[in-house]
C-alpha positions in Angstrom: -46.7 72.6 4.9 -44.1 72.9 8.0 -40.6 74.3 7.3 -37.8 72.4 9.0 -34.7 74.9 8.3 -35.3 78.3 8.9 -33.2 78.8 6.0 -35.6 78.0 3.5 -36.1 81.2 1.1 -39.5 82.2 0.3 -39.2 81.8 -3.2 -38.1 78.1 -2.7 -41.1 77.5 -0.1 -43.7 78.5 -2.9 -41.8 76.7 -5.6 -42.3 73.5 -3.7 -45.8 74.7 -3.0 -46.4 74.4 -6.9 -44.4 71.5 -7.4 -46.7 69.9 -4.7 -50.4 70.9 -6.5 -49.3 70.1 -9.8 -49.0 66.5 -8.7 -50.8 64.4 -10.6 -48.8 63.2 -13.6 -49.2 62.8 -17.3 -53.1 63.5 -17.1 -52.5 67.1 -15.3 -49.5 68.0 -17.0 -51.3 66.8 -20.1 -54.4 69.2 -19.6 -52.1 71.8 -18.3 -50.5 71.6 -22.1 -54.0 71.9 -23.7 -54.9 74.8 -22.0 -51.6 76.4 -23.2 -52.0 75.5 -26.6 -55.0 76.5 -26.9 -54.3 80.1 -25.6 -51.5 80.1 -28.0 -53.6 79.6 -30.7 -56.3 81.9 -30.2 -53.0 84.2 -29.8 -52.7 83.3 -33.3 -56.2 84.2 -34.5 -56.0 87.1 -32.8 -52.8 88.8 -35.2 -53.6 90.4 -37.6 -53.0 88.0 -40.9 -51.6 89.8 -44.0 -53.9 90.2 -46.6 -53.5 89.8 -50.5 -53.7 92.8 -52.0 -56.8 93.8 -53.7 -56.0 94.8 -56.8 -59.1 93.4 -58.6 -60.9 96.9 -57.7 -59.8 98.8 -60.8 -56.9 100.2 -58.6 -53.9 99.4 -57.1 -53.1 99.9 -53.3 
């Protein structure tokens, strides 16, 4: 990737580079979103869910 201006900094460069990578329109975006949703779902599963108090064992917690 050729730099026309010397003034362009590294952060902008990386931003441009990442933009260039994710061309491919709606399909690619949807794929990425699905991947993120899956990760979020798995994170939710890993979280301990509040269990109902087991009061049916003769003693109350």
